[in-house]
C-alpha positions in Angstrom: 0.0 0.0 0.0 1.4 3.4 -1.1 1.1 6.2 1.4 1.0 9.5 -0.5 2.5 12.7 0.9 -0.7 14.6 0.5 -2.5 12.0 2.7 0.1 12.3 5.5 0.0 16.1 5.4 -3.8 16.1 5.4 -4.2 13.6 8.3 -1.6 15.4 10.4 -3.5 18.6 10.0 -6.8 16.8 11.0 -5.4 15.1 14.1 -5.8 18.0 16.6 -9.6 18.0 16.2 -10.4 14.2 16.1 -11.5 14.2 19.7 -13.9 17.0 19.1 -15.4 15.2 16.1 -16.1 12.2 18.2 -17.6 14.2 21.1 -19.8 16.1 18.7 -21.1 12.9 17.2 -22.7 11.5 20.4 -26.4 11.1 20.5 -28.3 14.1 22.1 -31.7 14.2 23.7 -32.5 17.6 22.2 -32.0 16.3 18.7 -34.3 13.9 17.0 -32.8 11.4 14.5 -34.2 9.0 11.9 -32.3 6.7 9.5 -34.2 6.5 6.3 -33.6 3.7 3.7 -34.5 4.6 0.1 -33.2 1.6 -1.7 -32.2 -2.0 -1.3 -28.4 -1.4 -1.1 -26.9 -0.8 2.4 -25.5 2.5 1.3 -28.9 3.8 0.2 -29.7 5.5 3.5 -30.1 9.1 4.6 -29.9 10.4 8.2 -32.5 12.9 9.1 -32.0 15.1 12.2 -34.2 17.9 13.6 -34.6 20.0 16.7 -36.9 18.2 19.2 -38.6 21.5 20.1 -40.9 22.8 17.4 -40.3 26.4 18.3 -36.6 26.0 17.6 -37.1 24.7 14.0 -36.5 26.8 10.9 -38.3 26.2 7.7 -35.1 25.7 5.6 -33.8 22.2 5.1 -30.1 21.6 5.0 -29.0 18.7 2.8 -25.4 17.8 3.4 -23.6 15.1 1.4 -20.4 13.5 2.7 -17.1 13.1 1.1 -14.7 10.2 0.9 -13.4 10.2 -2.7 -16.8 8.9 -3.9 -15.6 5.5 -2.6 -16.0 5.6 1.2 -18.1 7.0 4.0 -21.7 7.1 5.0 -24.1 9.6 6.6 -23.8 8.2 10.2 -20.1 9.0 10.3 -21.0 12.7 9.9 -23.5 13.1 12.7 -21.4 15.9 14.1 -22.1 17.9 11.0 -25.8 17.3 11.4 -25.6 18.5 15.0 -23.9 21.7 13.9 -26.9 22.6 11.6 -29.5 21.5 14.1 -28.0 23.7 16.8 -28.8 26.6 14.5 -32.4 25.4 14.1 -32.2 23.7 10.7 -33.8 20.4 10.0 -30.9 18.5 8.4 -30.6 15.6 6.0 -27.2 13.8 5.7 -27.2 12.0 2.4 -25.8 8.6 1.6 -25.0 6.9 -1.8 -23.6 3.8 -3.4 -19.9 3.9 -3.6 -17.3 3.8 -6.5 -15.7 1.9 -8.1 -18.4 -0.7 -7.8 -21.0 1.9 -8.7 -20.2 4.7 -11.2 -21.7 8.1 -12.0 -24.6 8.9 -12.2 -25.5 6.3 -9.5 -24.2 8.5 -6.7 -26.1 11.7 -7.8 -29.3 9.6 -8.4 -29.0 8.2 -4.9 -28.5 11.7 -3.5 -31.7 12.9 -5.2 -33.6 9.8 -4.0 -32.4 10.5 -0.5 -33.5 14.1 -0.8 -37.1 13.0 -1.7 -37.1 10.4 1.0 -36.1 13.0 3.6 -38.8 15.4 2.5 -41.4 12.7 2.7 -40.2 11.7 6.2 -40.5 15.4 7.3 -44.0 15.7 5.9 -45.1 12.6 7.7 -44.0 14.2 11.0 -45.7 17.5 10.2 -42.4 19.4 9.9 -42.8 22.0 7.2 -39.9 23.3 5.1 -40.1 25.7 2.1 -36.6 26.0 0.9 -33.5 23.9 0.6 -29.8 24.7 1.0 -27.5 22.0 -0.5 -23.8 21.4 0.2 -21.1 19.0 1.1 -17.5 18.4 1.7 -15.0 17.2 -0.9 -16.7 14.6 -3.2 -20.0 15.5 -1.4 -19.6 19.1 -2.5 -19.3 17.9 -6.1 -22.5 15.7 -5.8 -24.4 18.6 -4.1 -23.4 20.9 -6.9 -24.8 18.6 -9.5 -28.1 18.6 -7.6 -28.0 22.4 -7.0 -27.2 23.6 -10.5 -28.9 21.1 -12.7 -32.3 22.9 -12.5 -34.1 20.0 -14.1 -33.8 18.2 -10.8 -35.9 20.9 -9.1 -39.0 20.4 -11.1 -42.1 19.6 -9.0 -40.1 19.6 -5.8 -42.0 22.5 -4.3 -39.0 24.1 -2.7 -37.1 27.3 -3.3 -33.4 26.9 -4.1 -32.1 28.5 -0.9 -28.4 28.2 -1.5 -25.3 26.0 -2.2 -22.1 25.6 -0.3 -18.9 23.8 -1.0 -16.2 22.8 1.5 -13.0 21.6 -0.2 -15.0 20.6 -3.2 -13.7 19.4 -6.6 -16.3 21.4 -8.6 -14.3 22.3 -11.7 -12.6 19.2 -13.1 -10.3 21.0 -15.5 -8.4 22.5 -12.5 -8.3 19.2 -10.5 -4.8 18.3 -11.6 -3.4 16.4 -8.5 -2.7 12.9 -9.9 -4.4 11.1 -7.0 -7.5 13.2 -7.3 -7.6 12.6 -11.1 -7.5 8.8 -10.3 -10.4 9.2 -7.9 -12.5 11.1 -10.4 -11.7 8.4 -13.1 -12.8 5.7 -10.6 -16.0 7.6 -10.0 -16.9 8.2 -13.6 -15.5 4.9 -14.9 -15.0 6.2 -18.5 -12.4 8.2 -20.5 -15.2 9.6 -22.7 -15.1 13.4 -22.4 -18.9 13.7 -22.5 -19.1 11.4 -19.5 -16.7 13.6 -17.6 -18.6 16.8 -18.6 -21.9 15.3 -17.3 -20.2 14.9 -13.9 -18.4 18.3 -14.0 -20.4 20.8 -11.9 -19.1 23.9 -13.6 -20.7 22.7 -16.8 -24.1 23.3 -15.3 -23.6 27.0 -14.3 -25.9 29.4 -16.3 -25.6 33.1 -16.9 -28.8 33.9 -15.1 -27.8 32.2 -11.8 -29.3 33.8 -8.7 -28.9 31.2 -6.0 -26.6 32.3 -3.1 -23.3 30.4 -3.0 -20.5 30.0 -0.4 -17.3 28.4 -1.3 -14.9 27.5 1.5 -11.5 26.0 0.6 -8.1 25.7 2.2 -5.4 27.7 0.4 -3.0 24.8 1.2 -5.2 21.9 0.1 -2.8 19.2 -1.0 -5.5 17.2 -2.8 -8.1 19.5 -4.4 -6.3 22.6 -5.7 -7.8 25.9 -4.8 -7.6 26.9 -8.4 -10.7 24.8 -9.1 -12.9 26.6 -6.7 -11.6 30.0 -7.9 -12.6 29.0 -11.4 -16.0 28.1 -10.2 -16.4 31.4 -8.4 -15.3 33.4 -11.4 -17.8 31.6 -13.6 -20.6 32.4 -11.1 -19.6 36.1 -11.0 -20.6 36.3 -14.7 -24.2 36.1 -13.4 -24.8 39.7 -12.1 -27.6 38.6 -9.7 -25.7 35.7 -8.1 -24.4 36.4 -4.6 -21.2 34.4 -4.4 -18.6 34.4 -1.6 -15.3 32.7 -1.7 -13.4 32.1 1.6 -9.9 30.8 1.1 -8.9 29.6 4.6 -5.2 30.5 5.3 -3.2 27.3 6.0 -6.3 25.2 5.4 -5.7 21.7 4.0 -8.4 19.3 3.0 -10.1 17.0 5.6 -9.1 19.4 8.4 -11.8 21.9 7.2 -14.2 19.6 9.0 -13.0 21.5 12.1 -15.2 24.4 11.2 -18.2 22.3 12.5 -16.7 21.8 15.9 -14.2 24.6 16.6 -14.6 28.4 17.0 -12.9 29.5 13.8 -13.4 32.6 11.6 -14.6 30.3 8.8 -17.3 28.8 11.1 -18.6 32.3 12.0 -18.8 33.2 8.3 -20.6 30.0 7.5 -23.1 30.5 10.3 -23.8 34.1 9.2 -24.2 33.0 5.6 -26.7 30.3 6.6 -28.8 32.6 8.8 -28.8 35.3 6.1 -30.2 33.1 3.4 -32.7 31.4 5.7 -34.6 34.7 5.8 -37.3 35.1 3.2 -35.9 37.7 0.7 -32.5 37.6 2.6 -29.8 40.1 2.0 -27.8 40.3 -1.2 -24.1 40.7 -0.2 -21.8 41.7 -3.0 -19.8 39.1 -4.9 -16.5 38.5 -3.1 -13.5 36.7 -4.7 
């Protein structure tokens, strides 16, 4: 087994917060939780979390999709992220999906959409009303969330407003994803050398010139796996839409997996993320100027 330098660098940067991630993943009596199967495969499950007190609930649903190179992970490993959103009052859905290389694109994004529908149905059965959706994820999950967020055909008849999209360490513009290990992960996820297949999985391809959905892009400026140039390219494309409120936060010294620390530590990026979520939860929320 080859241990790549980027992996060592990334895991060393993550080590100081591992204890916090575990502590913030423990079950809590003030947070309700439901594991929702939406298919026969063990990975086809979504984890729904919501504030137990009705008065504390917002009407915006957060849908977070986990990373893991499209080939590992599951929603239950990321309960600490669900707790972060629920503490702010947001009902939260943590999406799961079948994994590469056994399953290839578009299986993952189809699963994420099926999980989204299953989560909405579960909320409705419990009388929990939501009227808008903010989608996002970390790493590979940010790529999958972007495909859901910016392919507008997937929003037809869903009855929800597109409340926003966020990416944390996401590979969302494939032409700038040049690190060899990442390129191999993308190839394993797509399973084809055909350029059209790559473009159908490339989130930047789905951006339109009339985009209005709020976007927050958080990325480490020292990410050893997913080069920051990719998220800068994505932001520059969004800025071509005059009505699109886009913010780009390049975290000084930030690596890749260690950006999970924004969910459990008091960091400037965490405060910016919270403010962004609360701004766009408001009906007709503010329209901050584009920032790159």
